[in-house]
C-alpha positions in Angstrom: 237.9 148.0 122.8 236.4 150.5 120.9 236.4 151.2 116.6 235.8 153.4 114.6 233.2 152.9 111.2 233.3 155.3 108.3 228.9 155.7 107.7 228.8 158.1 104.7 230.8 161.1 103.0 232.7 162.8 105.8 230.4 161.0 108.7 232.4 158.0 111.3 231.1 156.8 114.5 232.6 155.1 117.1 231.3 151.6 118.6 231.7 150.4 121.2 230.5 147.2 123.9 228.5 148.0 126.9 228.9 145.7 130.5 226.4 143.4 129.3 228.2 142.9 126.0 225.6 145.0 123.6 226.9 147.1 121.0 226.3 150.9 121.3 227.6 153.7 119.0 228.5 157.3 119.1 227.7 159.2 115.5 228.4 162.8 114.3 232.1 162.8 114.0 233.2 164.9 110.9 236.6 163.5 110.5 238.2 160.0 111.2 240.9 161.4 113.6 238.1 163.0 115.6 236.1 159.5 115.9 239.6 157.8 116.7 240.5 160.3 119.2 236.9 159.3 120.8 237.2 155.8 120.4 240.8 156.0 123.0 239.0 158.2 125.4 235.8 155.8 125.6 238.7 152.7 126.1 240.3 154.5 128.9 237.5 155.5 130.6 236.1 151.7 130.6 239.4 150.9 132.2 238.8 153.3 134.9 235.5 152.6 135.3 234.3 155.9 134.8 232.7 155.7 131.2 229.1 157.4 130.8 227.4 155.7 128.0 225.3 159.0 126.4 222.9 156.6 124.7 221.4 155.7 127.8 220.3 159.3 128.4 218.1 159.4 125.3 215.4 158.1 127.0 212.7 160.9 127.6 211.7 161.6 131.0 208.2 160.2 131.0 209.5 156.9 129.5 211.7 156.6 132.6 209.5 157.5 135.1 207.2 154.4 136.0 210.8 152.5 136.7 211.1 155.1 139.2 208.0 154.9 140.8 208.5 151.4 141.4 211.7 152.3 143.6 209.9 154.5 146.0 209.0 153.0 149.5 207.1 156.0 151.2 203.9 156.3 152.7 200.4 156.9 150.8 199.7 160.5 151.4 203.5 161.1 150.4 203.3 159.2 147.7 200.0 160.8 146.6 201.4 164.2 146.8 204.2 163.1 144.5 201.9 161.7 142.1 200.4 165.8 141.9 203.6 167.2 141.5 205.2 165.3 139.1 201.7 165.4 136.7 201.1 169.0 137.8 204.6 170.7 137.5 207.2 168.2 136.1 205.6 166.1 133.5 204.3 169.1 131.4 207.7 170.6 131.6 210.2 167.9 130.9 208.0 164.8 130.3 209.1 164.7 126.4 212.5 165.8 127.2 215.4 162.9 126.9 217.2 162.8 130.4 220.9 163.8 128.9 219.1 167.2 127.5 218.1 168.6 131.1 220.4 171.3 131.7 220.8 173.2 134.7 220.0 176.5 133.0 216.6 175.0 131.9 216.0 173.9 135.7 216.8 177.4 136.8 214.6 179.1 134.4 211.6 176.5 135.0 212.0 177.8 138.9 212.2 181.3 137.8 208.8 180.8 136.1 207.3 178.8 138.7 207.9 182.0 141.2 206.8 184.7 138.2 203.6 182.4 138.6 203.0 183.3 141.8 204.1 180.1 143.7 205.3 180.4 147.4 209.1 180.1 147.6 208.5 176.5 149.7 206.5 175.4 147.0 208.9 175.9 144.3 211.7 174.7 146.9 209.5 171.5 147.2 208.7 171.0 143.6 212.5 171.1 142.6 213.7 169.3 145.4 211.0 166.5 144.5 212.8 166.7 140.7 216.4 166.5 142.3 215.5 163.4 143.9 214.1 161.8 140.6 217.0 163.1 138.7 219.3 161.3 141.1 217.9 158.0 140.7 218.6 158.5 137.1 222.0 159.0 138.1 222.6 155.8 140.4 220.7 154.1 137.1 223.8 155.9 135.0 221.5 157.2 132.7 223.2 160.4 133.6 226.4 161.6 134.2 225.8 164.0 137.2 222.5 165.5 138.7 221.8 169.1 136.9 219.9 170.4 139.6 222.2 172.5 141.3 221.2 174.3 144.8 222.5 177.9 144.9 222.1 178.9 148.2 223.3 182.3 147.7 222.0 183.4 144.5 218.4 184.6 143.0 216.3 187.3 144.3 216.2 188.1 147.9 212.9 188.3 148.1 212.7 184.9 147.4 214.4 183.5 150.4 213.0 185.8 152.8 210.7 184.0 155.7 208.0 186.1 156.8 206.1 186.0 160.1 203.3 183.4 160.1 199.9 184.8 161.2 198.5 184.3 164.4 195.5 184.8 166.3 194.8 186.9 169.4 192.0 184.1 172.0 189.5 187.0 171.3 189.9 186.4 168.0 189.6 182.9 168.2 186.6 182.9 170.4 184.9 185.3 167.8 185.7 182.9 164.8 184.5 180.0 166.8 181.1 181.5 167.3 180.8 182.5 163.6 181.8 178.8 162.9 179.3 177.4 165.2 176.4 179.9 163.8 177.6 178.5 160.2 177.9 175.0 160.8 177.8 173.5 164.2 178.7 173.8 167.9 181.3 170.9 167.6 183.3 172.7 164.7 183.6 175.9 167.1 185.1 173.5 169.7 187.1 172.0 167.3 188.9 175.6 166.7 189.0 176.4 170.3 190.5 173.1 171.1 193.1 173.7 168.2 193.7 177.1 169.9 194.4 176.1 173.3 196.4 173.1 172.5 198.3 173.4 169.9 197.7 170.4 168.3 197.7 169.7 164.4 194.8 169.1 162.3 195.5 165.5 162.0 196.0 164.8 165.8 192.4 166.4 166.4 190.3 164.6 163.7 192.0 161.7 164.7 191.1 162.0 168.4 188.9 159.1 169.7 186.7 158.8 172.9 189.6 156.0 174.7 192.0 158.9 174.2 190.1 161.8 175.3 190.0 161.8 179.5 188.2 165.1 180.4 188.4 164.1 184.3 191.9 163.9 184.3 192.0 167.2 182.2 194.1 165.5 179.4 193.9 164.0 176.1 196.5 161.7 174.6 197.9 161.6 170.9 198.6 157.9 170.0 201.9 156.7 168.7 200.3 154.7 166.5 197.1 155.9 165.9 197.2 159.4 166.6 197.3 161.5 163.5 194.6 161.1 160.3 196.0 160.6 156.9 194.2 161.2 153.9 194.3 161.3 150.0 192.0 162.2 147.5 189.9 159.7 148.3 191.0 157.8 151.0 191.3 158.0 155.0 193.5 156.5 157.6 194.9 156.3 161.1 198.4 156.3 161.7 201.2 157.2 163.4 201.3 161.5 164.1 204.4 163.7 162.3 207.2 162.6 164.5 208.0 160.0 167.4 208.0 163.6 169.8 204.4 164.2 168.7 202.7 161.2 170.5 202.5 162.9 173.7 199.9 163.4 176.3 198.0 167.4 176.7 196.8 168.7 179.6 193.7 170.7 179.3 192.5 174.1 181.0 189.9 173.3 183.3 187.2 175.2 181.2 188.3 172.9 178.1 188.3 169.6 179.7 184.6 170.8 180.5 183.6 171.3 177.2 185.2 168.2 175.6 183.1 166.2 178.6 179.6 167.9 177.4 180.3 167.5 174.0 181.4 163.9 174.1 177.7 163.2 175.8 176.0 164.7 172.5 177.3 161.5 170.4 177.9 158.3 170.4 180.5 158.1 167.9 184.1 156.9 168.7 186.0 160.0 167.0 185.8 163.0 169.5 185.3 165.6 166.5 183.4 163.3 163.9 181.5 164.4 160.3 177.5 164.7 160.3 177.8 160.7 159.6 180.1 159.6 162.3 182.9 159.4 160.1 186.3 161.1 159.7 186.4 164.9 158.5 187.4 165.6 155.5 190.0 168.7 155.6 189.5 170.4 152.6 185.7 170.3 152.8 185.3 171.4 156.5 188.3 174.2 155.9 186.7 175.7 153.0 182.8 175.6 153.9 183.8 176.4 157.9 186.8 177.4 159.0 187.9 180.0 156.2 184.4 181.7 156.4 184.4 181.9 160.2 187.6 184.0 160.2 187.9 185.6 156.4 184.2 186.9 156.8 181.9 187.0 154.0 181.7 190.8 153.1 182.7 190.0 149.4 179.1 188.0 148.8 176.4 189.9 148.3 173.7 189.0 149.7 175.0 185.6 152.2 171.9 183.8 154.3 174.6 184.6 157.0 176.6 187.8 157.6 180.2 187.0 159.0 182.8 189.2 160.0 186.1 189.4 159.1 188.1 188.2 162.1 191.4 187.1 160.9 191.4 186.9 157.2 193.8 184.3 155.7 194.4 182.5 158.8 195.2 178.7 158.1 194.3 175.9 160.5 198.1 174.8 161.4 198.6 179.0 162.2 196.2 178.3 165.0 198.9 176.1 166.6 201.2 178.7 165.6 199.0 180.9 167.7 199.3 179.2 170.8 203.1 178.8 170.6 202.9 182.7 170.6 200.5 182.8 173.8 202.7 180.3 175.5 205.7 182.9 174.4 203.9 185.9 175.8 203.1 184.2 179.2 206.9 183.4 179.6 207.0 179.6 179.1 210.3 178.1 178.8 211.2 176.7 175.5 211.5 173.2 176.6 207.6 173.4 177.8 206.5 174.7 174.8 208.4 172.0 172.6 206.5 169.2 175.4 203.1 170.7 174.6 203.3 171.0 171.2 205.2 167.9 170.5 207.9 169.4 169.1 211.8 167.6 168.5 214.6 168.8 170.9 218.1 167.5 171.5 218.4 164.7 173.6 220.7 166.1 176.0 218.5 169.5 176.5 215.4 166.9 176.8 217.5 165.1 179.7 219.0 168.4 181.5 215.7 170.2 181.4 212.9 167.7 181.9 211.9 168.4 185.2 211.1 172.3 184.5 208.1 171.1 182.1 206.7 169.1 185.3 207.0 172.4 187.3 205.8 175.0 185.2 202.7 172.7 183.8 201.0 175.0 186.6 202.2 178.1 185.1 200.7 177.3 181.3 197.3 176.3 182.6 196.9 179.6 184.5 198.0 181.6 181.8 195.6 179.6 179.3 192.8 180.2 181.8 193.4 183.8 181.7 193.5 184.1 178.2 189.9 182.4 178.4 188.6 184.7 180.9 189.9 187.7 179.2 188.5 186.6 175.8 185.0 185.9 177.3 185.1 189.0 178.8 186.1 191.0 175.6 183.4 189.9 173.9 181.1 190.1 176.3 181.8 194.1 176.6 182.2 194.1 172.6 180.1 191.6 170.8 180.7 193.5 167.5 184.5 192.6 166.0 186.3 195.6 165.6 187.7 196.5 162.4 190.3 194.6 161.3 194.0 195.7 161.2 197.1 194.4 159.4 199.1 192.5 161.7 202.9 191.3 160.4 202.5 187.7 159.2 202.0 186.0 155.8 198.4 185.7 154.0 199.2 181.6 153.0 196.1 181.1 150.8 194.2 183.3 148.4 191.3 185.4 149.3 188.5 186.8 147.5 189.6 190.4 148.0 193.1 190.5 149.7 193.8 193.5 152.0 195.9 196.2 150.8 198.7 197.0 153.1 198.3 199.6 155.6 194.7 199.5 155.2 191.9 197.4 157.6 189.3 195.3 155.8 185.7 196.7 155.4 183.8 196.6 158.1 180.4 197.4 159.2 180.0 201.1 159.6 183.5 201.9 158.7 
């Protein structure tokens, strides 16, 4: 049973017992009648098992987060990403706020502010989704009556919801960038770019590729289901399973690529196909910023570089080489089931069962198309060694450039 106590003057409080037997109180009532009405409400809610103890929600977010971290069962990469997002975005905004005082309007304003700070819509969605997961645990622990994060699918600026097409590169552009990567770093970097574009592999799959899973004589590489992907955090790298079960696959190589890989493996004796200078794993950020980005972006923004690099497809990301590969397959008329199998995409089980034979029948078509793309690109480079001026292409520049291009204008080019 709840009861009412007079505190001072025109102030009363309601006292009640929690499930564990401890006593809690709600204060701030300015009349005895209001306090008695609240006491009866508490009694009814407790009997119905719908009572929410507001005092529990007074804990601030940063005071409750240490308990939330102990409830997680995720891999190290995901955990590292969570720590970054919580430390970078969530704690600075809501860390000192009591859970009960976090309102939907506050979260909507926060989301709007993140968009105003030029964060991608997908990035904002990921941050808010993580915050929603945190608050959902607070609801389960009865610290909150409901999750204040509300997903309004038909609300907000339409521009936030537009899914712009990713950038992609032509075979000619890939070879030009690979040539610049070789001059900038080494031949292995060039081959890594070419292999990504002509196989559609993810970064982690190629960075983890080992000798025993590379079969140039059979024209195949194998993405191992257990150690087929390189995982990394800020200070740690290890081998683990690829992104999805469908990502564990055998990829057929065009003859020219099999020969290039065979010659490359003869140049070193390390277990990794694409090792760093010390024979270990490549670090994604280091290789990307020092080799990949300059190879595609060029360096015309630098006054006196030791090596002048042409802009090829500024803003292209490594993952967009995978998108480029898919674009080439679509242009060659390769059926969706064969594209999915080569790229390791998940497809409906019934579709796979009915059309699995199609992938085997058109493998020759895929290899012919990839070979022709290679020959055409080599022929173009031989006829025109200097890259043409870069023209805008429909797509979203997914990383910052030193000098972003202006819509409708070509990027700077010698003699242009």
